PDB file of N, H, CA, C and O in Angstrom:
ATOM      1  N   UNK A   1       2.080 -78.852 -32.476  1.00  0.00           N
ATOM      2  CA  UNK A   1       2.326 -79.544 -31.234  1.00  0.00           C
ATOM      3  C   UNK A   1       1.520 -80.836 -31.221  1.00  0.00           C
ATOM      4  O   UNK A   1       0.334 -80.839 -31.549  1.00  0.00           O
ATOM      5  N   UNK A   2       2.167 -81.931 -30.842  1.00  0.00           N
ATOM      6  H   UNK A   2       3.130 -81.929 -30.575  1.00  0.00           H
ATOM      7  CA  UNK A   2       1.529 -83.249 -30.779  1.00  0.00           C
ATOM      8  C   UNK A   2       1.207 -83.583 -29.340  1.00  0.00           C
ATOM      9  O   UNK A   2       1.822 -83.052 -28.415  1.00  0.00           O
ATOM     10  N   UNK A   3       0.247 -84.459 -29.156  1.00  0.00           N
ATOM     11  H   UNK A   3      -0.252 -84.890 -29.907  1.00  0.00           H
ATOM     12  CA  UNK A   3      -0.151 -84.897 -27.819  1.00  0.00           C
ATOM     13  C   UNK A   3      -0.190 -86.418 -27.784  1.00  0.00           C
ATOM     14  O   UNK A   3      -0.751 -87.049 -28.679  1.00  0.00           O
ATOM     15  N   UNK A   4       0.407 -87.009 -26.747  1.00  0.00           N
ATOM     16  H   UNK A   4       0.863 -86.496 -26.019  1.00  0.00           H
ATOM     17  CA  UNK A   4       0.440 -88.454 -26.579  1.00  0.00           C
ATOM     18  C   UNK A   4       0.022 -88.792 -25.151  1.00  0.00           C
ATOM     19  O   UNK A   4       0.274 -88.019 -24.227  1.00  0.00           O
ATOM     20  N   UNK A   5      -0.609 -89.933 -24.977  1.00  0.00           N
ATOM     21  H   UNK A   5      -0.813 -90.560 -25.729  1.00  0.00           H
ATOM     22  CA  UNK A   5      -0.998 -90.408 -23.654  1.00  0.00           C
ATOM     23  C   UNK A   5       0.021 -91.434 -23.192  1.00  0.00           C
ATOM     24  O   UNK A   5       0.298 -92.405 -23.896  1.00  0.00           O
ATOM     25  N   UNK A   6       0.580 -91.220 -22.005  1.00  0.00           N
ATOM     26  H   UNK A   6       0.355 -90.431 -21.433  1.00  0.00           H
ATOM     27  CA  UNK A   6       1.558 -92.142 -21.449  1.00  0.00           C
ATOM     28  C   UNK A   6       0.962 -92.886 -20.262  1.00  0.00           C
ATOM     29  O   UNK A   6       0.198 -92.324 -19.477  1.00  0.00           O
ATOM     30  N   UNK A   7       1.319 -94.143 -20.147  1.00  0.00           N
ATOM     31  H   UNK A   7       1.939 -94.600 -20.784  1.00  0.00           H
ATOM     32  CA  UNK A   7       0.963 -94.963 -18.983  1.00  0.00           C
ATOM     33  C   UNK A   7       2.161 -94.890 -18.037  1.00  0.00           C
ATOM     34  O   UNK A   7       3.303 -95.081 -18.454  1.00  0.00           O
ATOM     35  N   UNK A   8       1.891 -94.613 -16.760  1.00  0.00           N
ATOM     36  H   UNK A   8       0.963 -94.458 -16.421  1.00  0.00           H
ATOM     37  CA  UNK A   8       2.972 -94.451 -15.791  1.00  0.00           C
ATOM     38  C   UNK A   8       2.771 -95.424 -14.640  1.00  0.00           C
ATOM     39  O   UNK A   8       1.674 -95.555 -14.097  1.00  0.00           O
ATOM     40  N   UNK A   9       3.847 -96.096 -14.286  1.00  0.00           N
ATOM     41  H   UNK A   9       4.738 -95.989 -14.727  1.00  0.00           H
ATOM     42  CA  UNK A   9       3.857 -97.025 -13.156  1.00  0.00           C
ATOM     43  C   UNK A   9       5.071 -96.709 -12.294  1.00  0.00           C
ATOM     44  O   UNK A   9       6.003 -96.038 -12.736  1.00  0.00           O
ATOM     45  N   UNK A  10       5.049 -97.197 -11.069  1.00  0.00           N
ATOM     46  H   UNK A  10       4.291 -97.743 -10.710  1.00  0.00           H
ATOM     47  CA  UNK A  10       6.220 -97.041 -10.202  1.00  0.00           C
ATOM     48  C   UNK A  10       6.759 -98.423  -9.878  1.00  0.00           C
ATOM     49  O   UNK A  10       6.028 -99.288  -9.395  1.00  0.00           O
ATOM     50  N   UNK A  11       8.043 -98.624 -10.146  1.00  0.00           N
ATOM     51  H   UNK A  11       8.636 -97.922 -10.538  1.00  0.00           H
ATOM     52  CA  UNK A  11       8.690 -99.907  -9.919  1.00  0.00           C
ATOM     53  C   UNK A  11       8.888-100.123  -8.419  1.00  0.00           C
ATOM     54  O   UNK A  11       9.505 -99.296  -7.747  1.00  0.00           O
ATOM     55  N   UNK A  12       8.369-101.223  -7.898  1.00  0.00           N
ATOM     56  H   UNK A  12       7.868-101.894  -8.444  1.00  0.00           H
ATOM     57  CA  UNK A  12       8.485-101.497  -6.466  1.00  0.00           C
ATOM     58  C   UNK A  12       9.919-101.848  -6.061  1.00  0.00           C
ATOM     59  O   UNK A  12      10.286-101.680  -4.898  1.00  0.00           O
ATOM     60  N   UNK A  13      10.719-102.324  -6.987  1.00  0.00           N
ATOM     61  H   UNK A  13      10.421-102.460  -7.932  1.00  0.00           H
ATOM     62  CA  UNK A  13      12.101-102.687  -6.671  1.00  0.00           C
ATOM     63  C   UNK A  13      13.039-101.491  -6.652  1.00  0.00           C
ATOM     64  O   UNK A  13      13.890-101.385  -5.769  1.00  0.00           O
ATOM     65  N   UNK A  14      12.892-100.587  -7.622  1.00  0.00           N
ATOM     66  H   UNK A  14      12.201-100.674  -8.339  1.00  0.00           H
ATOM     67  CA  UNK A  14      13.822 -99.456  -7.747  1.00  0.00           C
ATOM     68  C   UNK A  14      13.237 -98.139  -7.254  1.00  0.00           C
ATOM     69  O   UNK A  14      13.977 -97.205  -6.946  1.00  0.00           O
ATOM     70  N   UNK A  15      11.912 -98.062  -7.176  1.00  0.00           N
ATOM     71  H   UNK A  15      11.310 -98.821  -7.426  1.00  0.00           H
ATOM     72  CA  UNK A  15      11.259 -96.810  -6.804  1.00  0.00           C
ATOM     73  C   UNK A  15      11.173 -95.818  -7.952  1.00  0.00           C
ATOM     74  O   UNK A  15      10.664 -94.711  -7.778  1.00  0.00           O
ATOM     75  N   UNK A  16      11.668 -96.205  -9.125  1.00  0.00           N
ATOM     76  H   UNK A  16      12.082 -97.105  -9.266  1.00  0.00           H
ATOM     77  CA  UNK A  16      11.637 -95.316 -10.286  1.00  0.00           C
ATOM     78  C   UNK A  16      10.253 -95.307 -10.923  1.00  0.00           C
ATOM     79  O   UNK A  16       9.530 -96.302 -10.885  1.00  0.00           O
ATOM     80  N   UNK A  17       9.898 -94.166 -11.506  1.00  0.00           N
ATOM     81  H   UNK A  17      10.486 -93.357 -11.536  1.00  0.00           H
ATOM     82  CA  UNK A  17       8.685 -94.070 -12.310  1.00  0.00           C
ATOM     83  C   UNK A  17       9.040 -94.539 -13.717  1.00  0.00           C
ATOM     84  O   UNK A  17      10.070 -94.151 -14.268  1.00  0.00           O
ATOM     85  N   UNK A  18       8.193 -95.365 -14.284  1.00  0.00           N
ATOM     86  H   UNK A  18       7.356 -95.680 -13.837  1.00  0.00           H
ATOM     87  CA  UNK A  18       8.402 -95.912 -15.619  1.00  0.00           C
ATOM     88  C   UNK A  18       7.195 -95.533 -16.463  1.00  0.00           C
ATOM     89  O   UNK A  18       6.056 -95.734 -16.043  1.00  0.00           O
ATOM     90  N   UNK A  19       7.433 -94.991 -17.639  1.00  0.00           N
ATOM     91  H   UNK A  19       8.358 -94.828 -17.980  1.00  0.00           H
ATOM     92  CA  UNK A  19       6.332 -94.585 -18.498  1.00  0.00           C
ATOM     93  C   UNK A  19       6.527 -95.041 -19.927  1.00  0.00           C
ATOM     94  O   UNK A  19       7.651 -95.186 -20.409  1.00  0.00           O
ATOM     95  N   UNK A  20       5.400 -95.266 -20.598  1.00  0.00           N
ATOM     96  H   UNK A  20       4.487 -95.148 -20.207  1.00  0.00           H
ATOM     97  CA  UNK A  20       5.448 -95.646 -22.013  1.00  0.00           C
ATOM     98  C   UNK A  20       4.180 -95.168 -22.697  1.00  0.00           C
ATOM     99  O   UNK A  20       3.143 -94.975 -22.062  1.00  0.00           O
ATOM    100  N   UNK A  21       4.283 -94.984 -23.996  1.00  0.00           N
ATOM    101  H   UNK A  21       5.125 -95.141 -24.512  1.00  0.00           H
ATOM    102  CA  UNK A  21       3.136 -94.608 -24.814  1.00  0.00           C
ATOM    103  C   UNK A  21       2.638 -95.870 -25.489  1.00  0.00           C
ATOM    104  O   UNK A  21       3.332 -96.428 -26.340  1.00  0.00           O
ATOM    105  N   UNK A  22       1.433 -96.338 -25.124  1.00  0.00           N
ATOM    106  H   UNK A  22       0.870 -95.885 -24.433  1.00  0.00           H
ATOM    107  CA  UNK A  22       0.915 -97.577 -25.710  1.00  0.00           C
ATOM    108  C   UNK A  22       0.867 -97.513 -27.240  1.00  0.00           C
ATOM    109  O   UNK A  22       0.387 -96.542 -27.825  1.00  0.00           O
ATOM    110  N   UNK A  23       1.375 -98.566 -27.862  1.00  0.00           N
ATOM    111  H   UNK A  23       1.765 -99.354 -27.387  1.00  0.00           H
ATOM    112  CA  UNK A  23       1.316 -98.667 -29.308  1.00  0.00           C
ATOM    113  C   UNK A  23       2.384 -97.903 -30.053  1.00  0.00           C
ATOM    114  O   UNK A  23       2.443 -97.993 -31.279  1.00  0.00           O
ATOM    115  N   UNK A  24       3.243 -97.145 -29.360  1.00  0.00           N
ATOM    116  H   UNK A  24       3.195 -97.073 -28.364  1.00  0.00           H
ATOM    117  CA  UNK A  24       4.285 -96.338 -29.993  1.00  0.00           C
ATOM    118  C   UNK A  24       5.624 -96.987 -29.656  1.00  0.00           C
ATOM    119  O   UNK A  24       6.205 -96.722 -28.604  1.00  0.00           O
ATOM    120  N   UNK A  25       6.106 -97.837 -30.558  1.00  0.00           N
ATOM    121  H   UNK A  25       5.633 -98.052 -31.413  1.00  0.00           H
ATOM    122  CA  UNK A  25       7.335 -98.590 -30.323  1.00  0.00           C
ATOM    123  C   UNK A  25       8.497 -97.665 -29.968  1.00  0.00           C
ATOM    124  O   UNK A  25       8.757 -96.683 -30.663  1.00  0.00           O
ATOM    125  N   UNK A  26       9.186 -97.990 -28.884  1.00  0.00           N
ATOM    126  H   UNK A  26       8.974 -98.788 -28.320  1.00  0.00           H
ATOM    127  CA  UNK A  26      10.360 -97.226 -28.465  1.00  0.00           C
ATOM    128  C   UNK A  26      10.056 -96.042 -27.568  1.00  0.00           C
ATOM    129  O   UNK A  26      10.977 -95.450 -27.005  1.00  0.00           O
ATOM    130  N   UNK A  27       8.792 -95.681 -27.421  1.00  0.00           N
ATOM    131  H   UNK A  27       8.044 -96.162 -27.878  1.00  0.00           H
ATOM    132  CA  UNK A  27       8.417 -94.509 -26.615  1.00  0.00           C
ATOM    133  C   UNK A  27       8.240 -94.926 -25.161  1.00  0.00           C
ATOM    134  O   UNK A  27       7.122 -95.087 -24.672  1.00  0.00           O
ATOM    135  N   UNK A  28       9.378 -95.097 -24.479  1.00  0.00           N
ATOM    136  H   UNK A  28      10.286 -94.966 -24.876  1.00  0.00           H
ATOM    137  CA  UNK A  28       9.353 -95.470 -23.069  1.00  0.00           C
ATOM    138  C   UNK A  28      10.580 -94.881 -22.389  1.00  0.00           C
ATOM    139  O   UNK A  28      11.612 -94.657 -23.020  1.00  0.00           O
ATOM    140  N   UNK A  29      10.446 -94.633 -21.080  1.00  0.00           N
ATOM    141  H   UNK A  29       9.607 -94.815 -20.567  1.00  0.00           H
ATOM    142  CA  UNK A  29      11.567 -94.090 -20.326  1.00  0.00           C
ATOM    143  C   UNK A  29      11.294 -94.278 -18.849  1.00  0.00           C
ATOM    144  O   UNK A  29      10.297 -94.886 -18.460  1.00  0.00           O
ATOM    145  N   UNK A  30      12.201 -93.744 -18.019  1.00  0.00           N
ATOM    146  H   UNK A  30      13.011 -93.250 -18.335  1.00  0.00           H
ATOM    147  CA  UNK A  30      12.032 -93.810 -16.580  1.00  0.00           C
ATOM    148  C   UNK A  30      12.617 -92.557 -15.949  1.00  0.00           C
ATOM    149  O   UNK A  30      13.346 -91.807 -16.600  1.00  0.00           O
ATOM    150  N   UNK A  31      12.296 -92.333 -14.679  1.00  0.00           N
ATOM    151  H   UNK A  31      11.704 -92.941 -14.151  1.00  0.00           H
ATOM    152  CA  UNK A  31      12.832 -91.188 -13.969  1.00  0.00           C
ATOM    153  C   UNK A  31      12.620 -91.333 -12.471  1.00  0.00           C
ATOM    154  O   UNK A  31      11.729 -92.058 -12.030  1.00  0.00           O
ATOM    155  N   UNK A  32      13.437 -90.644 -11.696  1.00  0.00           N
ATOM    156  H   UNK A  32      14.161 -90.054 -12.055  1.00  0.00           H
ATOM    157  CA  UNK A  32      13.342 -90.698 -10.240  1.00  0.00           C
ATOM    158  C   UNK A  32      12.126 -89.925  -9.734  1.00  0.00           C
ATOM    159  O   UNK A  32      11.600 -90.219  -8.661  1.00  0.00           O
ATOM    160  N   UNK A  33      11.679 -88.931 -10.514  1.00  0.00           N
ATOM    161  H   UNK A  33      12.106 -88.691 -11.386  1.00  0.00           H
ATOM    162  CA  UNK A  33      10.496 -88.142 -10.169  1.00  0.00           C
ATOM    163  C   UNK A  33       9.563 -88.109 -11.370  1.00  0.00           C
ATOM    164  O   UNK A  33       9.959 -88.447 -12.485  1.00  0.00           O
ATOM    165  N   UNK A  34       8.337 -87.703 -11.136  1.00  0.00           N
ATOM    166  H   UNK A  34       8.015 -87.428 -10.230  1.00  0.00           H
ATOM    167  CA  UNK A  34       7.393 -87.579 -12.257  1.00  0.00           C
ATOM    168  C   UNK A  34       7.850 -86.506 -13.236  1.00  0.00           C
ATOM    169  O   UNK A  34       7.686 -86.666 -14.446  1.00  0.00           O
ATOM    170  N   UNK A  35       8.421 -85.415 -12.730  1.00  0.00           N
ATOM    171  H   UNK A  35       8.554 -85.285 -11.747  1.00  0.00           H
ATOM    172  CA  UNK A  35       8.924 -84.361 -13.615  1.00  0.00           C
ATOM    173  C   UNK A  35      10.070 -84.884 -14.489  1.00  0.00           C
ATOM    174  O   UNK A  35      10.128 -84.597 -15.685  1.00  0.00           O
ATOM    175  N   UNK A  36      10.981 -85.655 -13.879  1.00  0.00           N
ATOM    176  H   UNK A  36      10.933 -85.888 -12.908  1.00  0.00           H
ATOM    177  CA  UNK A  36      12.092 -86.214 -14.646  1.00  0.00           C
ATOM    178  C   UNK A  36      11.579 -87.196 -15.696  1.00  0.00           C
ATOM    179  O   UNK A  36      12.049 -87.191 -16.834  1.00  0.00           O
ATOM    180  N   UNK A  37      10.626 -88.029 -15.323  1.00  0.00           N
ATOM    181  H   UNK A  37      10.244 -88.033 -14.398  1.00  0.00           H
ATOM    182  CA  UNK A  37      10.032 -88.965 -16.278  1.00  0.00           C
ATOM    183  C   UNK A  37       9.389 -88.203 -17.428  1.00  0.00           C
ATOM    184  O   UNK A  37       9.580 -88.559 -18.591  1.00  0.00           O
ATOM    185  N   UNK A  38       8.630 -87.159 -17.115  1.00  0.00           N
ATOM    186  H   UNK A  38       8.475 -86.870 -16.170  1.00  0.00           H
ATOM    187  CA  UNK A  38       7.965 -86.353 -18.138  1.00  0.00           C
ATOM    188  C   UNK A  38       8.988 -85.789 -19.123  1.00  0.00           C
ATOM    189  O   UNK A  38       8.801 -85.878 -20.336  1.00  0.00           O
ATOM    190  N   UNK A  39      10.067 -85.208 -18.598  1.00  0.00           N
ATOM    191  H   UNK A  39      10.218 -85.135 -17.612  1.00  0.00           H
ATOM    192  CA  UNK A  39      11.108 -84.649 -19.463  1.00  0.00           C
ATOM    193  C   UNK A  39      11.758 -85.739 -20.321  1.00  0.00           C
ATOM    194  O   UNK A  39      12.006 -85.541 -21.510  1.00  0.00           O
ATOM    195  N   UNK A  40      12.030 -86.894 -19.698  1.00  0.00           N
ATOM    196  H   UNK A  40      11.829 -87.055 -18.732  1.00  0.00           H
ATOM    197  CA  UNK A  40      12.668 -87.989 -20.433  1.00  0.00           C
ATOM    198  C   UNK A  40      11.764 -88.517 -21.552  1.00  0.00           C
ATOM    199  O   UNK A  40      12.228 -88.786 -22.660  1.00  0.00           O
ATOM    200  N   UNK A  41      10.474 -88.662 -21.250  1.00  0.00           N
ATOM    201  H   UNK A  41      10.097 -88.443 -20.349  1.00  0.00           H
ATOM    202  CA  UNK A  41       9.542 -89.122 -22.284  1.00  0.00           C
ATOM    203  C   UNK A  41       9.450 -88.129 -23.435  1.00  0.00           C
ATOM    204  O   UNK A  41       9.415 -88.525 -24.600  1.00  0.00           O
ATOM    205  N   UNK A  42       9.412 -86.851 -23.115  1.00  0.00           N
ATOM    206  H   UNK A  42       9.441 -86.529 -22.169  1.00  0.00           H
ATOM    207  CA  UNK A  42       9.371 -85.824 -24.175  1.00  0.00           C
ATOM    208  C   UNK A  42      10.603 -85.917 -25.060  1.00  0.00           C
ATOM    209  O   UNK A  42      10.504 -85.817 -26.283  1.00  0.00           O
ATOM    210  N   UNK A  43      11.776 -86.110 -24.440  1.00  0.00           N
ATOM    211  H   UNK A  43      11.858 -86.191 -23.446  1.00  0.00           H
ATOM    212  CA  UNK A  43      13.016 -86.227 -25.218  1.00  0.00           C
ATOM    213  C   UNK A  43      12.975 -87.448 -26.136  1.00  0.00           C
ATOM    214  O   UNK A  43      13.319 -87.354 -27.314  1.00  0.00           O
ATOM    215  N   UNK A  44      12.552 -88.594 -25.593  1.00  0.00           N
ATOM    216  H   UNK A  44      12.272 -88.670 -24.636  1.00  0.00           H
ATOM    217  CA  UNK A  44      12.499 -89.826 -26.380  1.00  0.00           C
ATOM    218  C   UNK A  44      11.519 -89.680 -27.540  1.00  0.00           C
ATOM    219  O   UNK A  44      11.836 -90.040 -28.673  1.00  0.00           O
ATOM    220  N   UNK A  45      10.338 -89.157 -27.258  1.00  0.00           N
ATOM    221  H   UNK A  45      10.080 -88.864 -26.338  1.00  0.00           H
ATOM    222  CA  UNK A  45       9.330 -88.983 -28.308  1.00  0.00           C
ATOM    223  C   UNK A  45       9.836 -88.014 -29.374  1.00  0.00           C
ATOM    224  O   UNK A  45       9.646 -88.245 -30.568  1.00  0.00           O
ATOM    225  N   UNK A  46      10.477 -86.936 -28.943  1.00  0.00           N
ATOM    226  H   UNK A  46      10.631 -86.749 -27.973  1.00  0.00           H
ATOM    227  CA  UNK A  46      11.044 -85.980 -29.894  1.00  0.00           C
ATOM    228  C   UNK A  46      12.049 -86.631 -30.830  1.00  0.00           C
ATOM    229  O   UNK A  46      12.043 -86.379 -32.035  1.00  0.00           O
ATOM    230  N   UNK A  47      12.922 -87.480 -30.263  1.00  0.00           N
ATOM    231  H   UNK A  47      12.927 -87.685 -29.284  1.00  0.00           H
ATOM    232  CA  UNK A  47      13.915 -88.178 -31.093  1.00  0.00           C
ATOM    233  C   UNK A  47      13.234 -89.149 -32.060  1.00  0.00           C
ATOM    234  O   UNK A  47      13.624 -89.250 -33.223  1.00  0.00           O
ATOM    235  N   UNK A  48      12.221 -89.859 -31.575  1.00  0.00           N
ATOM    236  H   UNK A  48      11.904 -89.777 -30.630  1.00  0.00           H
ATOM    237  CA  UNK A  48      11.508 -90.798 -32.452  1.00  0.00           C
ATOM    238  C   UNK A  48      10.788 -90.064 -33.586  1.00  0.00           C
ATOM    239  O   UNK A  48      10.729 -90.566 -34.708  1.00  0.00           O
ATOM    240  N   UNK A  49      10.249 -88.893 -33.302  1.00  0.00           N
ATOM    241  H   UNK A  49      10.297 -88.485 -32.391  1.00  0.00           H
ATOM    242  CA  UNK A  49       9.537 -88.131 -34.332  1.00  0.00           C
ATOM    243  C   UNK A  49      10.486 -87.579 -35.394  1.00  0.00           C
ATOM    244  O   UNK A  49      10.060 -87.285 -36.511  1.00  0.00           O
ATOM    245  N   UNK A  50      11.771 -87.436 -35.052  1.00  0.00           N
ATOM    246  H   UNK A  50      12.117 -87.675 -34.145  1.00  0.00           H
ATOM    247  CA  UNK A  50      12.755 -86.983 -36.045  1.00  0.00           C
ATOM    248  C   UNK A  50      12.885 -87.985 -37.188  1.00  0.00           C
ATOM    249  O   UNK A  50      13.271 -87.632 -38.302  1.00  0.00           O
ATOM    250  N   UNK A  51      12.554 -89.251 -36.888  1.00  0.00           N
ATOM    251  H   UNK A  51      12.241 -89.538 -35.982  1.00  0.00           H
ATOM    252  CA  UNK A  51      12.626 -90.303 -37.918  1.00  0.00           C
ATOM    253  C   UNK A  51      11.378 -90.344 -38.782  1.00  0.00           C
ATOM    254  O   UNK A  51      11.293 -91.166 -39.695  1.00  0.00           O
ATOM    255  N   UNK A  52      10.414 -89.482 -38.519  1.00  0.00           N
ATOM    256  H   UNK A  52      10.483 -88.814 -37.778  1.00  0.00           H
ATOM    257  CA  UNK A  52       9.186 -89.446 -39.304  1.00  0.00           C
ATOM    258  C   UNK A  52       7.967 -89.740 -38.458  1.00  0.00           C
ATOM    259  O   UNK A  52       8.061 -89.918 -37.244  1.00  0.00           O
ATOM    260  N   UNK A  53       6.843 -89.787 -39.103  1.00  0.00           N
ATOM    261  H   UNK A  53       6.767 -89.642 -40.090  1.00  0.00           H
ATOM    262  CA  UNK A  53       5.568 -90.038 -38.435  1.00  0.00           C
ATOM    263  C   UNK A  53       5.556 -91.442 -37.825  1.00  0.00           C
ATOM    264  O   UNK A  53       5.892 -92.415 -38.501  1.00  0.00           O
ATOM    265  N   UNK A  54       5.172 -91.549 -36.549  1.00  0.00           N
ATOM    266  H   UNK A  54       4.899 -90.759 -36.000  1.00  0.00           H
ATOM    267  CA  UNK A  54       5.180 -92.871 -35.917  1.00  0.00           C
ATOM    268  C   UNK A  54       4.075 -93.775 -36.447  1.00  0.00           C
ATOM    269  O   UNK A  54       3.005 -93.309 -36.837  1.00  0.00           O
ATOM    270  N   UNK A  55       4.347 -95.051 -36.453  1.00  0.00           N
ATOM    271  H   UNK A  55       5.216 -95.430 -36.136  1.00  0.00           H
ATOM    272  CA  UNK A  55       3.354 -96.055 -36.806  1.00  0.00           C
ATOM    273  C   UNK A  55       2.713 -96.499 -35.496  1.00  0.00           C
ATOM    274  O   UNK A  55       3.146 -97.478 -34.888  1.00  0.00           O
ATOM    275  N   UNK A  56       1.682 -95.780 -35.065  1.00  0.00           N
ATOM    276  H   UNK A  56       1.330 -94.985 -35.559  1.00  0.00           H
ATOM    277  CA  UNK A  56       1.022 -96.105 -33.801  1.00  0.00           C
ATOM    278  C   UNK A  56       0.176 -97.347 -34.004  1.00  0.00           C
ATOM    279  O   UNK A  56      -0.703 -97.391 -34.863  1.00  0.00           O
ATOM    280  N   UNK A  57       0.467 -98.374 -33.177  1.00  0.00           N
ATOM    281  H   UNK A  57       1.182 -98.338 -32.479  1.00  0.00           H
ATOM    282  CA  UNK A  57      -0.150 -99.678 -33.351  1.00  0.00           C
ATOM    283  C   UNK A  57      -1.452 -99.848 -32.575  1.00  0.00           C
ATOM    284  O   UNK A  57      -2.252-100.725 -32.900  1.00  0.00           O
ATOM    285  N   UNK A  58      -1.677 -99.018 -31.550  1.00  0.00           N
ATOM    286  H   UNK A  58      -1.027 -98.306 -31.285  1.00  0.00           H
ATOM    287  CA  UNK A  58      -2.903 -99.110 -30.757  1.00  0.00           C
ATOM    288  C   UNK A  58      -3.185 -97.762 -30.121  1.00  0.00           C
ATOM    289  O   UNK A  58      -2.341 -96.866 -30.150  1.00  0.00           O
ATOM    290  N   UNK A  59      -4.364 -97.620 -29.551  1.00  0.00           N
ATOM    291  H   UNK A  59      -5.049 -98.348 -29.528  1.00  0.00           H
ATOM    292  CA  UNK A  59      -4.777 -96.371 -28.916  1.00  0.00           C
ATOM    293  C   UNK A  59      -5.181 -96.668 -27.475  1.00  0.00           C
ATOM    294  O   UNK A  59      -5.955 -97.589 -27.218  1.00  0.00           O
ATOM    295  N   UNK A  60      -4.650 -95.877 -26.532  1.00  0.00           N
ATOM    296  H   UNK A  60      -4.021 -95.128 -26.740  1.00  0.00           H
ATOM    297  CA  UNK A  60      -4.995 -96.057 -25.131  1.00  0.00           C
ATOM    298  C   UNK A  60      -6.474 -95.737 -24.933  1.00  0.00           C
ATOM    299  O   UNK A  60      -6.960 -94.700 -25.384  1.00  0.00           O
ATOM    300  N   UNK A  61      -7.184 -96.637 -24.255  1.00  0.00           N
ATOM    301  H   UNK A  61      -6.790 -97.480 -23.889  1.00  0.00           H
ATOM    302  CA  UNK A  61      -8.607 -96.464 -24.035  1.00  0.00           C
ATOM    303  C   UNK A  61      -8.896 -96.104 -22.590  1.00  0.00           C
ATOM    304  O   UNK A  61      -9.685 -95.195 -22.334  1.00  0.00           O
ATOM    305  N   UNK A  62      -8.288 -96.784 -21.652  1.00  0.00           N
ATOM    306  H   UNK A  62      -7.647 -97.523 -21.860  1.00  0.00           H
ATOM    307  CA  UNK A  62      -8.528 -96.487 -20.245  1.00  0.00           C
ATOM    308  C   UNK A  62      -8.159 -97.662 -19.372  1.00  0.00           C
ATOM    309  O   UNK A  62      -7.464 -98.582 -19.803  1.00  0.00           O
ATOM    310  N   UNK A  63      -8.629 -97.621 -18.146  1.00  0.00           N
ATOM    311  H   UNK A  63      -9.193 -96.873 -17.796  1.00  0.00           H
ATOM    312  CA  UNK A  63      -8.371 -98.703 -17.203  1.00  0.00           C
ATOM    313  C   UNK A  63      -9.689 -99.204 -16.651  1.00  0.00           C
ATOM    314  O   UNK A  63     -10.707 -98.518 -16.743  1.00  0.00           O
ATOM    315  N   UNK A  64      -9.676-100.390 -16.080  1.00  0.00           N
ATOM    316  H   UNK A  64      -8.849-100.948 -16.005  1.00  0.00           H
ATOM    317  CA  UNK A  64     -10.855-100.962 -15.455  1.00  0.00           C
ATOM    318  C   UNK A  64     -10.458-101.572 -14.126  1.00  0.00           C
ATOM    319  O   UNK A  64      -9.356-102.104 -13.988  1.00  0.00           O
ATOM    320  N   UNK A  65     -11.337-101.500 -13.160  1.00  0.00           N
ATOM    321  H   UNK A  65     -12.232-101.068 -13.273  1.00  0.00           H
ATOM    322  CA  UNK A  65     -11.139-102.181 -11.889  1.00  0.00           C
ATOM    323  C   UNK A  65     -11.979-103.447 -11.910  1.00  0.00           C
ATOM    324  O   UNK A  65     -13.185-103.408 -12.153  1.00  0.00           O
ATOM    325  N   UNK A  66     -11.319-104.571 -11.652  1.00  0.00           N
ATOM    326  H   UNK A  66     -10.339-104.602 -11.454  1.00  0.00           H
ATOM    327  CA  UNK A  66     -11.983-105.872 -11.705  1.00  0.00           C
ATOM    328  C   UNK A  66     -12.061-106.458 -10.303  1.00  0.00           C
ATOM    329  O   UNK A  66     -11.109-106.358  -9.528  1.00  0.00           O
ATOM    330  N   UNK A  67     -13.178-107.058  -9.985  1.00  0.00           N
ATOM    331  H   UNK A  67     -13.951-107.139 -10.614  1.00  0.00           H
ATOM    332  CA  UNK A  67     -13.335-107.759  -8.715  1.00  0.00           C
ATOM    333  C   UNK A  67     -13.393-109.238  -8.992  1.00  0.00           C
ATOM    334  O   UNK A  67     -14.217-109.705  -9.779  1.00  0.00           O
ATOM    335  N   UNK A  68     -12.510-109.977  -8.337  1.00  0.00           N
ATOM    336  H   UNK A  68     -11.841-109.597  -7.698  1.00  0.00           H
ATOM    337  CA  UNK A  68     -12.439-111.425  -8.541  1.00  0.00           C
ATOM    338  C   UNK A  68     -12.712-112.109  -7.211  1.00  0.00           C
ATOM    339  O   UNK A  68     -12.129-111.753  -6.186  1.00  0.00           O
ATOM    340  N   UNK A  69     -13.605-113.095  -7.236  1.00  0.00           N
ATOM    341  H   UNK A  69     -14.079-113.384  -8.068  1.00  0.00           H
ATOM    342  CA  UNK A  69     -13.918-113.804  -5.999  1.00  0.00           C
ATOM    343  C   UNK A  69     -13.193-115.119  -5.924  1.00  0.00           C
ATOM    344  O   UNK A  69     -13.341-115.850  -4.945  1.00  0.00           O
TER     345      UNK A  69
END
């Protein structure tokens, strides 16, 4: 079993959840709910893994809150 970290955002125009795996080309999807997004991302990643080991270009580190004056 493999584990990937996905970044999830909500589109203000459509209300859809959008997710992607940083550094994993093609590993992105969307869904009306978080559960639907999760299922869609799993399906996409599964299909990409059928083509072989992914060439992960970067690793998710985290987020930062910045204060700008």
